[in-house]
LOMAR-615876 format. One record per atom (N, C-alpha, C): residue in one letter; atom name; x, y, z. Coordinates in steps of 0.1 Angstrom, whole numbers, padded with zeros to 4 digits, always signed. Example, Ala and Ser with C-alpha at 12.3 -4.5 7.8 and 13.67 -1.06 7.14 Angstrom:
// LOMAR-615876
kelo;sedren;x;y;z
A;N;+0132;-0057;+0078
A;CA;+0123;-0045;+0078
A;C;+0132;-0033;+0078
S;N;+0128;-0022;+0071
S;CA;+0137;-0011;+0071
S;C;+0129;+0000;+0079
//
This chain:
// LOMAR-615876
kelo;sedren;x;y;z
X;N;+0005;-0143;-0121
X;CA;-0003;-0136;-0110
X;C;+0006;-0135;-0093
X;N;-0005;-0122;-0090
X;CA;+0007;-0119;-0072
X;C;-0004;-0127;-0063
X;N;+0000;-0134;-0057
X;CA;-0005;-0136;-0046
X;C;-0005;-0134;-0030
X;N;-0016;-0126;-0028
X;CA;-0017;-0120;-0017
X;C;-0020;-0122;-0005
X;N;-0016;-0129;+0009
X;CA;-0019;-0136;+0024
X;C;-0032;-0121;+0027
X;N;-0041;-0129;+0033
X;CA;-0049;-0118;+0045
X;C;-0049;-0120;+0057
X;N;-0049;-0107;+0062
X;CA;-0049;-0110;+0082
X;C;-0065;-0104;+0080
X;N;-0073;-0110;+0088
X;CA;-0085;-0103;+0086
X;C;-0085;-0098;+0105
X;N;-0083;-0087;+0107
X;CA;-0085;-0088;+0121
X;C;-0100;-0081;+0131
X;N;-0103;-0086;+0141
X;CA;-0116;-0085;+0151
X;C;-0105;-0081;+0164
X;N;-0113;-0073;+0171
X;CA;-0107;-0070;+0182
X;C;-0096;-0075;+0185
X;N;-0081;-0076;+0176
X;CA;-0071;-0070;+0177
X;C;-0064;-0088;+0172
X;N;-0078;-0097;+0166
X;CA;-0070;-0109;+0163
X;C;-0070;-0113;+0151
X;N;-0066;-0120;+0149
X;CA;-0066;-0128;+0131
X;C;-0074;-0137;+0132
X;N;-0092;-0134;+0127
X;CA;-0094;-0143;+0122
X;C;-0100;-0145;+0112
X;N;-0108;-0149;+0106
X;CA;-0121;-0155;+0100
X;C;-0138;-0160;+0094
X;N;-0140;-0152;+0087
X;CA;-0151;-0149;+0086
X;C;-0158;-0160;+0076
X;N;-0175;-0169;+0073
X;CA;-0179;-0173;+0065
X;C;-0195;-0162;+0058
X;N;-0190;-0155;+0047
X;CA;-0201;-0149;+0038
X;C;-0199;-0134;+0044
X;N;-0186;-0133;+0056
X;CA;-0188;-0112;+0060
X;C;-0198;-0116;+0071
X;N;-0204;-0133;+0077
X;CA;-0212;-0128;+0094
X;C;-0202;-0127;+0103
X;N;-0204;-0124;+0115
X;CA;-0193;-0123;+0124
X;C;-0197;-0125;+0135
X;N;-0209;-0141;+0134
X;CA;-0213;-0148;+0145
X;C;-0203;-0161;+0143
X;N;-0195;-0157;+0126
X;CA;-0190;-0173;+0126
X;C;-0175;-0170;+0124
X;N;-0174;-0158;+0133
X;CA;-0156;-0154;+0135
X;C;-0149;-0170;+0142
X;N;-0141;-0174;+0137
X;CA;-0125;-0182;+0140
X;C;-0115;-0175;+0144
X;N;-0109;-0177;+0153
X;CA;-0097;-0173;+0160
X;C;-0088;-0178;+0154
X;N;-0072;-0172;+0142
X;CA;-0065;-0183;+0139
X;C;-0050;-0173;+0148
X;N;-0048;-0165;+0152
X;CA;-0036;-0159;+0160
X;C;-0043;-0147;+0164
X;N;-0038;-0145;+0182
X;CA;-0041;-0133;+0190
X;C;-0026;-0128;+0183
X;N;-0021;-0127;+0175
X;CA;-0005;-0116;+0170
X;C;-0014;-0110;+0156
X;N;-0012;-0104;+0154
X;CA;-0016;-0099;+0138
X;C;-0002;-0100;+0132
X;N;+0007;-0092;+0145
X;CA;+0020;-0092;+0139
X;C;+0033;-0106;+0136
X;N;+0026;-0117;+0141
X;CA;+0033;-0124;+0141
X;C;+0031;-0130;+0131
X;N;+0015;-0131;+0119
X;CA;+0010;-0137;+0113
X;C;+0017;-0127;+0096
X;N;+0021;-0118;+0100
X;CA;+0025;-0110;+0092
X;C;+0039;-0114;+0084
X;N;+0047;-0118;+0101
X;CA;+0060;-0119;+0100
X;C;+0062;-0136;+0089
X;N;+0055;-0142;+0096
X;CA;+0056;-0154;+0088
X;C;+0055;-0148;+0078
X;N;+0045;-0145;+0073
X;CA;+0042;-0146;+0050
X;C;+0058;-0141;+0046
X;N;+0063;-0128;+0054
X;CA;+0072;-0121;+0055
X;C;+0090;-0131;+0052
X;N;+0089;-0141;+0057
X;CA;+0098;-0150;+0058
X;C;+0091;-0163;+0048
X;N;+0084;-0164;+0041
X;CA;+0078;-0174;+0032
X;C;+0084;-0161;+0020
X;N;+0086;-0155;+0023
X;CA;+0091;-0140;+0009
X;C;+0070;-0140;-0002
X;N;+0066;-0136;+0006
X;CA;+0057;-0128;+0001
X;C;+0062;-0115;+0002
X;N;+0053;-0104;-0008
X;CA;+0061;-0093;-0006
X;C;+0051;-0080;-0007
X;N;+0035;-0089;-0003
X;CA;+0023;-0079;-0001
X;C;+0014;-0088;+0012
X;N;+0008;-0079;+0020
X;CA;-0002;-0088;+0024
X;C;-0010;-0080;+0025
X;N;-0029;-0086;+0026
X;CA;-0041;-0073;+0023
X;C;-0044;-0080;+0033
X;N;-0055;-0067;+0044
X;CA;-0054;-0067;+0055
X;C;-0073;-0057;+0059
X;N;-0076;-0066;+0063
X;CA;-0087;-0061;+0069
X;C;-0094;-0053;+0084
X;N;-0097;-0049;+0081
X;CA;-0097;-0041;+0096
X;C;-0116;-0044;+0098
X;N;-0119;-0058;+0103
X;CA;-0135;-0060;+0107
X;C;-0144;-0056;+0116
X;N;-0136;-0051;+0123
X;CA;-0141;-0039;+0134
X;C;-0148;-0023;+0125
X;N;-0137;-0019;+0117
X;CA;-0139;-0007;+0108
X;C;-0149;-0007;+0100
X;N;-0150;-0019;+0093
X;CA;-0151;-0022;+0083
X;C;-0170;-0020;+0081
X;N;-0180;-0023;+0097
X;CA;-0187;-0025;+0099
X;C;-0194;-0009;+0110
X;N;-0182;-0003;+0119
X;CA;-0185;+0007;+0126
X;C;-0183;+0018;+0119
X;N;-0173;+0021;+0112
X;CA;-0168;+0027;+0099
X;C;-0159;+0039;+0107
X;N;-0149;+0032;+0114
X;CA;-0141;+0039;+0118
X;C;-0123;+0028;+0119
X;N;-0115;+0036;+0120
X;CA;-0104;+0023;+0118
X;C;-0101;+0021;+0133
X;N;-0101;+0013;+0138
X;CA;-0095;+0003;+0146
X;C;-0080;+0001;+0150
X;N;-0071;-0002;+0138
X;CA;-0058;-0009;+0138
X;C;-0046;-0002;+0138
X;N;-0049;+0012;+0133
X;CA;-0034;+0019;+0131
X;C;-0023;+0013;+0142
X;N;-0024;+0011;+0149
X;CA;-0008;+0010;+0164
X;C;-0005;-0010;+0151
X;N;-0020;-0016;+0152
X;CA;-0017;-0029;+0145
X;C;-0006;-0026;+0137
X;N;-0010;-0016;+0122
X;CA;-0008;-0013;+0112
X;C;+0009;-0012;+0112
X;N;+0013;-0001;+0126
X;CA;+0021;+0007;+0124
X;C;+0030;-0003;+0129
X;N;+0027;-0009;+0135
X;CA;+0039;-0019;+0146
X;C;+0043;-0029;+0134
X;N;+0032;-0039;+0125
X;CA;+0040;-0044;+0113
X;C;+0047;-0040;+0100
X;N;+0043;-0022;+0100
X;CA;+0054;-0016;+0090
X;C;+0068;-0015;+0100
X;N;+0065;-0013;+0111
X;CA;+0083;-0010;+0121
X;C;+0091;-0025;+0119
X;N;+0079;-0033;+0117
X;CA;+0088;-0043;+0121
X;C;+0091;-0063;+0112
X;N;+0085;-0055;+0099
X;CA;+0090;-0060;+0092
X;C;+0085;-0050;+0078
X;N;+0094;-0058;+0063
X;CA;+0096;-0055;+0052
X;C;+0088;-0053;+0042
X;N;+0074;-0064;+0047
X;CA;+0061;-0067;+0043
X;C;+0056;-0055;+0032
X;N;+0046;-0048;+0021
X;CA;+0040;-0044;+0019
X;C;+0025;-0044;+0020
X;N;+0019;-0033;+0024
X;CA;+0003;-0031;+0033
X;C;-0006;-0032;+0019
X;N;-0019;-0038;+0020
X;CA;-0030;-0031;+0011
X;C;-0037;-0036;+0020
X;N;-0042;-0022;+0027
X;CA;-0052;-0022;+0038
X;C;-0069;-0014;+0033
X;N;-0077;-0028;+0039
X;CA;-0094;-0019;+0039
X;C;-0099;-0019;+0050
X;N;-0112;-0010;+0055
X;CA;-0122;-0014;+0066
X;C;-0122;-0002;+0077
X;N;-0131;+0008;+0073
X;CA;-0132;+0019;+0078
X;C;-0130;+0027;+0070
X;N;-0129;+0031;+0056
X;CA;-0121;+0042;+0054
X;C;-0136;+0050;+0052
X;N;-0138;+0058;+0058
X;CA;-0144;+0071;+0057
X;C;-0146;+0080;+0050
X;N;-0135;+0089;+0053
X;CA;-0133;+0099;+0047
X;C;-0120;+0105;+0044
X;N;-0115;+0111;+0037
X;CA;-0099;+0116;+0033
X;C;-0089;+0118;+0044
X;N;-0093;+0124;+0055
X;CA;-0088;+0122;+0074
X;C;-0081;+0103;+0069
X;N;-0091;+0096;+0069
X;CA;-0088;+0077;+0067
X;C;-0075;+0079;+0062
X;N;-0075;+0081;+0048
X;CA;-0067;+0076;+0041
X;C;-0057;+0087;+0043
X;N;-0056;+0095;+0046
X;CA;-0041;+0105;+0050
X;C;-0036;+0102;+0058
X;N;-0042;+0096;+0067
X;CA;-0037;+0088;+0084
X;C;-0025;+0074;+0082
X;N;-0034;+0064;+0070
X;CA;-0030;+0057;+0063
X;C;-0021;+0052;+0056
X;N;-0022;+0058;+0046
X;CA;-0004;+0070;+0036
X;C;+0002;+0073;+0047
X;N;+0002;+0081;+0062
X;CA;+0013;+0084;+0067
X;C;+0018;+0078;+0074
X;N;+0006;+0067;+0075
X;CA;+0018;+0056;+0086
X;C;+0024;+0045;+0074
X;N;+0023;+0050;+0066
X;CA;+0028;+0045;+0057
X;C;+0026;+0026;+0046
X;N;+0015;+0031;+0050
X;CA;+0000;+0020;+0040
X;C;+0006;+0022;+0028
X;N;+0006;+0011;+0015
X;CA;+0010;+0007;+0004
X;C;+0002;+0008;-0001
X;N;-0010;+0003;+0006
X;CA;-0021;+0004;-0007
X;C;-0032;+0004;+0002
X;N;-0047;+0016;-0005
X;CA;-0054;+0009;+0003
X;C;-0075;+0012;-0005
X;N;-0081;+0006;+0004
X;CA;-0091;-0002;-0006
X;C;-0101;+0007;+0001
X;N;-0112;+0005;-0012
X;CA;-0124;+0014;-0008
X;C;-0136;+0006;-0015
X;N;-0146;+0004;-0005
X;CA;-0153;+0002;-0013
X;C;-0170;+0013;-0009
X;N;-0174;+0014;+0006
X;CA;-0189;+0019;+0008
X;C;-0184;+0037;-0002
X;N;-0170;+0037;+0003
X;CA;-0169;+0055;-0001
X;C;-0171;+0064;-0011
X;N;-0166;+0054;-0020
X;CA;-0175;+0062;-0033
X;C;-0186;+0058;-0043
X;N;-0196;+0054;-0027
X;CA;-0214;+0054;-0032
X;C;-0222;+0064;-0024
X;N;-0207;+0067;-0008
X;CA;-0215;+0067;+0003
X;C;-0216;+0081;+0003
X;N;-0198;+0088;+0005
X;CA;-0199;+0096;+0005
X;C;-0191;+0107;-0008
X;N;-0191;+0108;-0018
X;CA;-0189;+0113;-0033
X;C;-0176;+0124;-0029
X;N;-0176;+0137;-0022
X;CA;-0167;+0147;-0021
X;C;-0152;+0139;-0015
X;N;-0157;+0129;-0005
X;CA;-0147;+0128;-0001
X;C;-0135;+0114;-0008
X;N;-0150;+0110;-0010
X;CA;-0137;+0100;-0025
X;C;-0131;+0105;-0039
X;N;-0133;+0118;-0037
X;CA;-0131;+0122;-0048
X;C;-0119;+0133;-0043
X;N;-0116;+0137;-0026
X;CA;-0110;+0141;-0030
X;C;-0094;+0134;-0029
X;N;-0099;+0122;-0024
X;CA;-0083;+0110;-0018
X;C;-0079;+0110;-0036
X;N;-0093;+0104;-0042
X;CA;-0088;+0100;-0057
X;C;-0077;+0113;-0064
X;N;-0079;+0121;-0055
X;CA;-0069;+0139;-0070
X;C;-0058;+0138;-0058
X;N;-0057;+0137;-0041
X;CA;-0047;+0134;-0034
X;C;-0038;+0126;-0036
X;N;-0039;+0117;-0040
X;CA;-0030;+0103;-0039
X;C;-0029;+0096;-0051
X;N;-0020;+0091;-0054
X;CA;-0018;+0083;-0066
X;C;-0033;+0069;-0065
X;N;-0036;+0070;-0079
X;CA;-0044;+0061;-0085
X;C;-0040;+0045;-0087
X;N;-0026;+0046;-0085
X;CA;-0024;+0032;-0080
X;C;-0016;+0030;-0070
X;N;-0023;+0038;-0063
X;CA;-0027;+0028;-0047
X;C;-0034;+0026;-0044
X;N;-0048;+0031;-0045
X;CA;-0058;+0031;-0046
X;C;-0069;+0015;-0056
X;N;-0073;+0011;-0045
X;CA;-0082;-0004;-0050
X;C;-0096;-0001;-0042
X;N;-0103;+0000;-0055
X;CA;-0119;-0003;-0055
X;C;-0126;-0020;-0049
X;N;-0130;-0021;-0032
X;CA;-0135;-0028;-0032
X;C;-0151;-0024;-0041
X;N;-0156;-0044;-0050
X;CA;-0163;-0048;-0057
X;C;-0174;-0063;-0048
X;N;-0177;-0054;-0034
X;CA;-0180;-0069;-0034
X;C;-0195;-0072;-0036
X;N;-0197;-0083;-0039
X;CA;-0208;-0082;-0049
X;C;-0214;-0096;-0037
X;N;-0233;-0095;-0048
X;CA;-0240;-0109;-0037
X;C;-0248;-0105;-0051
X;N;-0249;-0116;-0060
X;CA;-0253;-0117;-0062
X;C;-0257;-0110;-0078
X;N;-0245;-0104;-0083
X;CA;-0245;-0092;-0088
X;C;-0248;-0075;-0086
X;N;-0252;-0072;-0069
X;CA;-0251;-0056;-0070
X;C;-0242;-0057;-0058
X;N;-0234;-0049;-0055
X;CA;-0226;-0043;-0049
X;C;-0237;-0041;-0031
X;N;-0224;-0050;-0025
X;CA;-0233;-0046;-0009
X;C;-0218;-0035;+0000
X;N;-0222;-0028;+0007
X;CA;-0213;-0017;+0011
X;C;-0216;-0019;+0029
X;N;-0211;-0010;+0038
X;CA;-0207;-0008;+0052
X;C;-0208;-0021;+0055
X;N;-0196;-0027;+0054
X;CA;-0190;-0042;+0061
X;C;-0202;-0050;+0055
X;N;-0204;-0057;+0047
X;CA;-0214;-0062;+0036
X;C;-0225;-0064;+0047
X;N;-0227;-0047;+0053
X;CA;-0244;-0047;+0060
X;C;-0256;-0043;+0047
X;N;-0247;-0034;+0039
X;CA;-0263;-0029;+0034
X;C;-0258;-0031;+0015
X;N;-0272;-0030;+0010
X;CA;-0272;-0032;-0006
X;C;-0274;-0021;-0011
X;N;-0265;-0017;-0021
X;CA;-0264;-0001;-0026
X;C;-0272;-0003;-0040
X;N;-0279;-0014;-0042
X;CA;-0286;-0017;-0058
X;C;-0282;-0014;-0065
X;N;-0271;-0012;-0068
X;CA;-0264;-0011;-0078
X;C;-0253;-0022;-0083
X;N;-0257;-0022;-0095
X;CA;-0247;-0032;-0102
X;C;-0233;-0029;-0106
X;N;-0226;-0040;-0103
X;CA;-0211;-0042;-0102
X;C;-0207;-0033;-0115
X;N;-0213;-0041;-0127
X;CA;-0206;-0032;-0136
X;C;-0206;-0018;-0136
X;N;-0217;-0009;-0128
X;CA;-0219;-0001;-0129
X;C;-0210;+0006;-0119
X;N;-0206;+0003;-0108
X;CA;-0197;+0008;-0101
X;C;-0181;+0005;-0111
X;N;-0177;-0003;-0111
X;CA;-0168;-0002;-0120
X;C;-0168;+0006;-0136
X;N;-0179;+0008;-0140
X;CA;-0173;+0021;-0148
X;C;-0174;+0036;-0142
X;N;-0183;+0035;-0131
X;CA;-0182;+0049;-0123
X;C;-0165;+0051;-0120
X;N;-0160;+0040;-0113
X;CA;-0144;+0044;-0111
X;C;-0139;+0045;-0124
X;N;-0142;+0037;-0126
X;CA;-0127;+0043;-0140
X;C;-0129;+0055;-0148
X;N;-0140;+0057;-0149
X;CA;-0141;+0073;-0151
X;C;-0131;+0087;-0141
X;N;-0127;+0079;-0132
X;CA;-0121;+0087;-0124
X;C;-0102;+0082;-0123
X;N;-0102;+0069;-0135
X;CA;-0091;+0068;-0135
X;C;-0088;+0058;-0126
X;N;-0095;+0055;-0120
X;CA;-0089;+0041;-0115
X;C;-0089;+0027;-0120
X;N;-0083;+0019;-0117
X;CA;-0082;+0009;-0130
X;C;-0080;-0009;-0115
X;N;-0079;-0004;-0110
X;CA;-0079;-0018;-0093
X;C;-0086;-0021;-0088
X;N;-0093;-0031;-0087
X;CA;-0106;-0035;-0086
X;C;-0104;-0049;-0081
X;N;-0109;-0048;-0062
X;CA;-0113;-0062;-0054
X;C;-0122;-0066;-0057
X;N;-0123;-0074;-0062
X;CA;-0138;-0085;-0064
X;C;-0139;-0094;-0056
X;N;-0153;-0092;-0050
X;CA;-0157;-0101;-0035
X;C;-0165;-0105;-0043
X;N;-0171;-0123;-0048
X;CA;-0187;-0130;-0040
X;C;-0187;-0132;-0023
X;N;-0195;-0122;-0021
X;CA;-0196;-0130;-0011
X;C;-0200;-0140;-0005
X;N;-0209;-0148;-0014
X;CA;-0216;-0157;-0007
X;C;-0204;-0170;-0007
X;N;-0195;-0166;-0016
X;CA;-0183;-0178;-0015
X;C;-0172;-0174;-0004
X;N;-0172;-0157;-0003
X;CA;-0161;-0157;+0006
X;C;-0164;-0162;+0022
X;N;-0150;-0174;+0020
X;CA;-0146;-0184;+0038
X;C;-0156;-0196;+0039
X;N;-0162;-0202;+0025
X;CA;-0169;-0212;+0021
X;C;-0156;-0220;+0015
X;N;-0145;-0216;+0012
X;CA;-0135;-0230;+0009
X;C;-0142;-0236;-0007
X;N;-0155;-0232;-0015
X;CA;-0161;-0238;-0023
X;C;-0152;-0238;-0035
X;N;-0143;-0224;-0038
X;CA;-0138;-0225;-0052
X;C;-0145;-0214;-0052
X;N;-0135;-0204;-0060
X;CA;-0141;-0188;-0061
X;C;-0153;-0187;-0077
X;N;-0153;-0175;-0078
X;CA;-0164;-0171;-0090
X;C;-0161;-0172;-0101
X;N;-0155;-0182;-0107
X;CA;-0143;-0180;-0122
X;C;-0157;-0174;-0128
X;N;-0171;-0178;-0130
X;CA;-0177;-0171;-0142
X;C;-0180;-0153;-0137
X;N;-0180;-0149;-0126
X;CA;-0187;-0135;-0123
X;C;-0169;-0126;-0131
X;N;-0153;-0137;-0124
X;CA;-0144;-0126;-0130
X;C;-0143;-0132;-0144
X;N;-0144;-0139;-0150
X;CA;-0148;-0145;-0164
X;C;-0154;-0133;-0175
X;N;-0169;-0134;-0166
X;CA;-0169;-0122;-0178
X;C;-0170;-0111;-0173
X;N;-0162;-0102;-0160
X;CA;-0154;-0090;-0159
X;C;-0148;-0086;-0164
X;N;-0134;-0096;-0168
X;CA;-0125;-0097;-0172
X;C;-0126;-0096;-0191
X;N;-0138;-0101;-0192
X;CA;-0144;-0097;-0203
X;C;-0151;-0085;-0210
X;N;-0158;-0082;-0202
X;CA;-0158;-0067;-0202
X;C;-0152;-0055;-0203
X;N;-0147;-0057;-0191
X;CA;-0134;-0049;-0189
X;C;-0121;-0053;-0187
X;N;-0115;-0053;-0207
X;CA;-0103;-0069;-0201
X;C;-0090;-0055;-0199
X;N;-0093;-0040;-0194
X;CA;-0084;-0033;-0191
X;C;-0079;-0035;-0179
X;N;-0089;-0037;-0170
X;CA;-0087;-0035;-0153
X;C;-0080;-0046;-0146
X;N;-0076;-0041;-0136
X;CA;-0068;-0050;-0131
X;C;-0077;-0057;-0120
X;N;-0084;-0070;-0115
X;CA;-0089;-0077;-0109
X;C;-0080;-0081;-0092
X;N;-0084;-0079;-0085
X;CA;-0075;-0088;-0081
X;C;-0090;-0098;-0073
X;N;-0085;-0110;-0070
X;CA;-0102;-0117;-0070
X;C;-0099;-0120;-0053
X;N;-0109;-0123;-0052
X;CA;-0109;-0129;-0034
X;C;-0121;-0132;-0033
X;N;-0120;-0145;-0024
X;CA;-0132;-0158;-0019
X;C;-0135;-0168;-0028
X;N;-0132;-0175;-0016
X;CA;-0136;-0191;-0018
X;C;-0125;-0197;-0025
X;N;-0114;-0193;-0027
X;CA;-0103;-0198;-0034
X;C;-0100;-0214;-0024
X;N;-0097;-0219;-0030
X;CA;-0092;-0237;-0019
X;C;-0083;-0244;-0021
X;N;-0073;-0244;-0035
X;CA;-0068;-0250;-0036
X;C;-0054;-0248;-0043
X;N;-0045;-0250;-0049
X;CA;-0037;-0245;-0060
X;C;-0045;-0245;-0077
X;N;-0053;-0257;-0077
X;CA;-0063;-0258;-0092
X;C;-0070;-0245;-0091
X;N;-0076;-0239;-0079
X;CA;-0084;-0224;-0089
X;C;-0073;-0214;-0089
X;N;-0060;-0212;-0077
X;CA;-0055;-0197;-0088
X;C;-0050;-0200;-0101
X;N;-0044;-0216;-0103
X;CA;-0042;-0219;-0116
X;C;-0055;-0213;-0128
X;N;-0066;-0217;-0126
X;CA;-0078;-0210;-0132
X;C;-0076;-0200;-0130
X;N;-0074;-0191;-0115
X;CA;-0077;-0177;-0123
X;C;-0065;-0172;-0126
X;N;-0051;-0172;-0126
X;CA;-0039;-0171;-0136
X;C;-0044;-0172;-0147
X;N;-0050;-0183;-0154
X;CA;-0048;-0183;-0169
X;C;-0061;-0169;-0171
X;N;-0071;-0168;-0164
X;CA;-0080;-0155;-0170
X;C;-0070;-0145;-0165
X;N;-0062;-0140;-0166
X;CA;-0051;-0130;-0166
X;C;-0057;-0122;-0153
X;N;-0061;-0125;-0144
X;CA;-0064;-0121;-0129
X;C;-0052;-0111;-0123
X;N;-0050;-0099;-0117
X;CA;-0032;-0097;-0121
X;C;-0030;-0102;-0099
X;N;-0043;-0105;-0097
X;CA;-0039;-0107;-0085
X;C;-0045;-0117;-0080
X;N;-0045;-0123;-0058
X;CA;-0060;-0130;-0060
X;C;-0050;-0125;-0045
X;N;-0064;-0128;-0032
X;CA;-0060;-0130;-0020
X;C;-0064;-0142;-0014
X;N;-0060;-0148;-0007
X;CA;-0054;-0163;-0004
X;C;-0059;-0160;+0011
X;N;-0068;-0166;+0021
X;CA;-0066;-0166;+0037
X;C;-0071;-0173;+0034
X;N;-0089;-0181;+0042
X;CA;-0089;-0195;+0051
X;C;-0084;-0208;+0042
X;N;-0080;-0210;+0033
X;CA;-0073;-0222;+0027
X;C;-0059;-0224;+0036
X;N;-0048;-0204;+0035
X;CA;-0038;-0211;+0046
X;C;-0046;-0217;+0058
X;N;-0053;-0208;+0062
X;CA;-0051;-0211;+0080
X;C;-0054;-0227;+0080
X;N;-0064;-0227;+0073
X;CA;-0068;-0240;+0074
X;C;-0054;-0253;+0072
X;N;-0049;-0248;+0066
X;CA;-0039;-0260;+0060
X;C;-0045;-0266;+0046
X;N;-0052;-0255;+0044
X;CA;-0063;-0261;+0030
X;C;-0044;-0262;+0015
X;N;-0033;-0249;+0021
X;CA;-0025;-0250;+0010
X;C;-0012;-0246;+0014
X;N;-0001;-0252;+0011
X;CA;+0010;-0249;+0017
X;C;+0015;-0237;+0015
X;N;+0019;-0229;+0024
X;CA;+0026;-0220;+0019
X;C;+0037;-0216;+0010
X;N;+0044;-0226;+0011
X;CA;+0057;-0227;+0002
X;C;+0058;-0225;-0010
X;N;+0050;-0235;-0013
X;CA;+0045;-0237;-0027
X;C;+0034;-0228;-0030
X;N;+0028;-0221;-0024
X;CA;+0025;-0204;-0026
X;C;+0029;-0193;-0029
X;N;+0043;-0192;-0019
X;CA;+0046;-0180;-0022
X;C;+0058;-0180;-0037
X;N;+0059;-0193;-0038
X;CA;+0065;-0195;-0050
X;C;+0058;-0195;-0060
X;N;+0045;-0198;-0064
X;CA;+0034;-0198;-0074
X;C;+0036;-0177;-0080
X;N;+0035;-0173;-0063
X;CA;+0031;-0152;-0066
X;C;+0044;-0146;-0069
X;N;+0054;-0155;-0075
X;CA;+0064;-0141;-0078
X;C;+0066;-0141;-0090
//
């Protein structure tokens, strides 16, 4: 199982939130590039970058930071936050982002979503299924779509998409363990999809359980920043 360390960016700083609540933001670094270099030095192949401001406001605010990381490291970037139209995706790929993550777009602007799916490789597209009690939450986790997670996955599979970043919002940033029941159920119902697990991971035992149920990847954030997981051990696990 691939391990992808997270860099969440708010006002240019590396932060972590609890359950997506901006009022709980805790800053860990002034320089996202330095954090990306740390992950590269430990041998991680990918980093998961979230533009928190972009996710909430609907416009990407971190293009310069992404460009800097791509120019000064060799690490691959999976990016999400603020992708609301075709032009956003095009700009990200132009800036050599390796994979984009879309959450709101498939639900709020289907024509733009379809243009992206048609133009770019489906292997480079991830659908964010951010869920709260089984329903998809969009626009920076501020609005309930009233759509069940299984319905979103079914719709996106119809476009040939197979990569799904699945986050239980109630678990995110809490370090109380991931929602194993959620991942297990989705894997049983959709055995062919690639599940990227996110939210609540606290230790290596959690990662072993996710690996056992054949999740393709896991995003680890707060457990790293709070020194609950050793980066050296984590990097060995993820290879």
